VOKE-607734 format. One record per residue (C-alpha): x, y negated, z. Coordinates in steps of 0.2 Angstrom, whole numbers, padded with zeros to 4 digits, always signed. Last residue first. Example, Ala and Ser with C-alpha at 12.3 -4.5 7.8 and 13.67 -1.06 7.14 Angstrom:
2
+0068+0005+0036+0062+0022+0039
END
This chain:
438
+0000-0155-0168+0001-0136-0168+0012-0137-0153+0000-0149-0144-0015-0138-0148-0006-0123-0141-0002-0133-0125-0020-0138-0124-0026-0120-0126-0014-0114-0112-0020-0128-0100-0038-0123-0103-0035-0105-0100-0025-0110-0084-0040-0120-0077-0052-0106-0082-0042-0093-0072-0042-0105-0057-0060-0107-0058-0064-0089-0059-0052-0086-0044-0062-0099-0034-0078-0092-0038-0073-0074-0033-0068-0080-0016-0084-0090-0014-0093-0074-0018-0086-0065-0004-0090-0079+0008-0108-0079+0002-0109-0060+0005-0104-0063+0023-0086-0057+0028-0086-0044+0042-0073-0033+0032-0061-0047+0031-0056-0051+0013-0043-0040+0003-0039-0047-0014-0022-0042-0021-0013-0050-0036-0002-0040-0047+0005-0050-0062+0022-0043-0061+0023-0050-0043+0015-0045-0027+0003-0059-0025-0008-0058-0009-0021-0071-0011-0023-0087+0001-0037-0098-0004-0039-0117-0002-0039-0124-0019-0021-0128-0018-0017-0110-0013-0028-0104-0027-0017-0115-0040-0001-0108-0033-0007-0090-0034-0013-0093-0052+0004-0099-0057+0012-0084-0048+0000-0072-0057+0005-0080-0074+0023-0076-0071+0033-0091-0069+0043-0097-0084+0050-0114-0081+0054-0121-0098+0041-0112-0109+0027-0116-0096+0011-0107-0094+0017-0089-0096+0010-0073-0103+0020-0058-0100+0014-0053-0083-0004-0052-0090-0014-0053-0074-0020-0038-0063-0033-0042-0050-0032-0029-0037-0045-0025-0025-0046-0019-0007-0063-0022+0001-0070-0005-0004-0060+0002-0018-0049-0005-0031-0047-0011-0049-0048-0027-0060-0038-0026-0076-0028-0035-0089-0033-0053-0084-0027-0068-0094-0038-0066-0109-0053-0068-0098-0067-0055-0100-0058-0045-0087-0064-0058-0074-0081-0050-0074-0074-0036-0064-0072-0048-0049-0091-0049-0048-0093-0030-0051-0081-0027-0037-0088-0038-0024-0106-0032-0028-0100-0014-0027-0092-0017-0010-0107-0025-0002-0117-0012+0007-0102+0000+0009-0092-0013+0017-0107-0018+0029-0110+0000+0033-0092+0002+0039-0093-0014+0050-0108-0008+0059-0105-0022+0073-0105-0009+0087-0093+0004+0078-0080-0008+0071-0082-0019+0086-0078-0004+0098-0063+0001+0087-0056-0017+0088-0059-0018+0107-0049-0002+0110-0035-0008+0098-0034-0025+0107-0032-0016+0124-0020-0004+0116-0009-0019+0110-0010-0027+0127-0005-0011+0135+0010-0008+0123+0008+0010+0116+0026+0009+0109+0035-0006+0117+0052+0003+0120+0051+0014+0105+0052+0033+0104+0061+0048+0098+0068+0064+0104+0054+0075+0100+0057+0090+0112+0060+0107+0104+0078+0109+0110+0074+0125+0119+0085+0122+0134+0072+0112+0144+0058+0124+0140+0046+0121+0125+0034+0109+0117+0037+0101+0100+0028+0115+0091+0013+0112+0101+0011+0094+0093+0011+0101+0076-0002+0114+0080-0013+0101+0089-0014+0091+0074-0005+0074+0072-0009+0056+0071+0005+0044+0069+0004+0026+0076+0006+0008+0073+0005-0008+0084+0009-0026+0082-0003-0038+0092-0018-0047+0085-0017-0039+0068-0035-0032+0071-0026-0021+0084-0026-0005+0073-0028-0017+0058-0010-0015+0052-0004+0002+0058-0008+0020+0053+0001+0036+0047-0009+0052+0046-0001+0070+0048-0008+0087+0044-0021+0080+0032-0039+0088+0031-0049+0089+0016-0067+0083+0010-0059+0068+0001-0070+0055+0008-0063+0056+0026-0045+0053+0018-0050+0034+0017-0050+0032+0036-0063+0023+0046-0074+0024+0031-0079+0009+0020-0063+0007+0011-0055-0005+0023-0063+0003+0038-0049+0006+0050-0036+0013+0039-0033+0009+0020-0017-0002+0023-0007+0010+0035-0017+0025+0030-0001+0035+0024-0006+0053+0022+0005+0067+0026+0001+0085+0020+0014+0097+0027+0021+0110+0016+0018+0129+0017+0019+0132-0002+0000+0137-0005-0006+0126+0009+0003+0111+0002-0004+0115-0016-0021+0116-0009-0020+0099-0001-0013+0092-0017-0028+0099-0026-0040+0090-0014-0030+0074-0017-0032+0074-0035-0051+0079-0034-0054+0063-0024-0049+0054-0040-0035+0041-0039-0036+0022-0035-0023+0010-0040-0022-0006-0030-0010-0015-0042+0005-0004-0037+0007-0012-0020-0010-0005-0013-0008+0013-0020-0025+0019-0013-0026+0036-0003-0007+0034+0000+0003+0050-0001+0017+0059+0008+0021+0078+0004+0030+0086+0018+0044+0098+0023+0051+0104+0006+0066+0116+0005+0057+0132+0005+0046+0126-0009+0061+0126-0021+0066+0109-0029+0061+0116-0046+0045+0124-0039+0040+0108-0030+0042+0098-0046+0032+0110-0056+0018+0109-0043+0018+0090-0044+0019+0090-0063+0005+0102-0064-0006+0091-0053-0001+0076-0064-0007+0085-0080-0023+0091-0071-0027+0073-0066-0024+0067-0084-0036+0081-0090-0049+0075-0079-0047+0057-0084-0048+0062-0103-0033+0061-0114-0034+0052-0131-0020+0040-0127-0008+0046-0113-0012+0039-0095+0001+0027-0088-0012+0013-0084-0023+0027-0078-0012+0030-0063-0012+0049-0061+0003+0050-0050+0021+0054-0056+0032+0063-0044+0045+0055-0032+0059+0064-0022+0067+0061-0005+0081+0073+0002+0095+0065-0009+0092+0047-0003+0108+0040-0011+0111+0023-0003+0118+0007-0010+0105-0003+0000+0103-0015-0014+0101-0002-0028+0089+0008-0017+0078-0007-0014+0078-0012-0033+0074+0006-0038+0059+0007-0027+0058+0025-0021+0044+0022-0008+0050+0037+0002+0068+0030+0003+0061+0013+0008+0051+0022+0022+0066+0032+0028+0077+0015+0029+0064+0003+0036+0054-0007+0023+0037+0002+0022+0027+0016+0013+0025+0008-0005+0019+0020-0019+0022+0017-0037+0029+0035-0040+0021+0047-0028+0030+0055-0013+0040+0071-0010+0050+0073+0007+0064+0086+0008+0069+0094+0025+0064+0112+0024+0082+0119+0026+0080+0118+0045+0068+0132+0045+0069+0140+0062+0051+0133+0067+0059+0119+0077+0068+0114+0061+0052+0115+0052+0044+0102+0064+0060+0092+0064+0058+0088+0046+0039+0083+0048+0042+0073+0064+0056+0063+0056+0045+0059+0041+0031+0054+0053+0042+0043+0063+0049+0034+0048+0032+0031+0041+0025+0025+0058+0040+0014+0060+0036+0006+0043+0018+0004+0048+0022-0005+0064+0025-0004+0083+0024+0015+0085+0013+0026+0096+0012+0045+0094-0006+0051+0094-0013+0068+0097-0027+0080+0094-0031+0078+0076-0043+0092+0070-0054+0083+0058-0065+0067+0058-0059+0053+0069-0070+0043+0081-0066+0053+0096-0048+0053+0093-0048+0034+0093-0057+0033+0110-0046+0046+0118-0030+0036+0112-0037+0020+0118-0041+0026+0135-0024+0034+0137-0015+0018+0132-0026+0008+0144-0022+0019+0159-0004+0017+0156+0011+0029+0153+0028+0033+0160+0046+0037+0155+0047+0032+0137+0029+0025+0137+0034+0008+0141+0023-0003+0152+0019-0021+0149+0007-0035+0155-0003-0024+0168-0020-0030+0175-0021-0049+0171-0015-0046+0154-0028-0033+0151-0042-0046+0154-0034-0057+0141-0033-0043+0129-0051-0039+0131-0056-0057+0129-0046-0059+0113-0054-0044+0106-0072-0050+0110-0068-0067+0103-0062-0062+0086-0048-0075+0084-0045-0071+0066-0055-0060+0054-0062-0042+0058-0050-0033+0046-0035-0044+0052-0021-0032+0046-0024-0031+0027-0010-0044+0023-0017-0057+0035-0035-0052+0030-0030-0054+0011-0042-0068+0006-0039-0079+0021-0049-0093+0015-0039-0110+0018-0045-0125+0027-0035-0141+0027-0032-0148+0045-0016-0157+0040-0006-0145+0050-0014-0130+0041-0030-0121+0045-0033-0103+0042-0050-0095+0038-0060-0078+0039-0065-0080+0057-0054-0094+0065-0036-0098+0063-0024-0112+0069-0009-0122+0064-0003-0115+0048+0013-0120+0039+0012-0117+0020+0028-0112+0010+0025-0110-0008+0034-0123-0018+0052-0127-0011+0054-0113+0001+0046-0100-0011+0056-0106-0025+0072-0104-0015+0067-0087-0009
END
């Protein structure tokens, strides 16, 4: 935090399209879409207009004891765009709240069915599901667990087919099969009758943007069916077009039971999240007053009218501006252009899907013997000075996630700035090496 305050803090004054502007008027490319929440760029005129119109009708309305016309309209619009058998949406205010809500829902679902022992959640190692307590437990980050001083006995993690961990001389297909076997073995050892849900991300954003084979998720769906486990998918980062479909799971050919969402629901304009569920799950929470089947849960500002207005406008823009087609059209060129960076000794790998890509730098290569910043941190600082905002996760992991409506020239400008930053660091390292030898 001290280093960030001294070296990394930028104060922005305004934003427009794919750019931020600081107090001195310097222009910055937002190469992360505001942490993957502003998928259509900043200050989108149509979205702002819809929110302003809504503000003159009803400024706030809690869904705890009432509802609003705009929240109903948005829900119907969203459900009409989604593939599968989802029938209901529970509103939250963030992705972390969506995770906690989905976990609570999954556990209580089986409680309502007379199976209170089914209360464990299995997730994948390397995942990130949010910063609230249950989301932190599902993520399984050792640093977070240590700091909280908690034992999360009902949360378990299983190894996923991340190719960086793949044994030598093993094919990709065999590696997926191995991880599937590990998942099923874990379920058996924990006892299937104690497991409520399997929680996965379609792409592990915070693990260097790791992409798994569709077949892996298809097998997970089969395992969930076999052992009566809910299949919960975290689409907080991947949802609303980031991978070229409205939700990434649509490409698997399988149907989740629960989908978590947030970030770009409102194009980042107003915080909102949500949990999609099937009609079967929803019906299990309906009963007489003394049945205890209600879902005793909610947030004061869930389904906020202004957020729903922004969400409705965002959906309309995605459809009417053919955003998904744009991503599909340009994703390969963006990926291949960044992939060239692997020729640099600084870059270990480039991976990802759609408009979410990870440039993974060598975390053990430093540029200064006395002040040992990770290489990714050095390049992040250089990029900021050159007017580009990346999403640096640490340990060499840098995420590039431009707005989905970026032009091809804007995408290539991002690539060009990263290439130049790498070359500057390479030149610096060569000069230092010459100085040592001299």
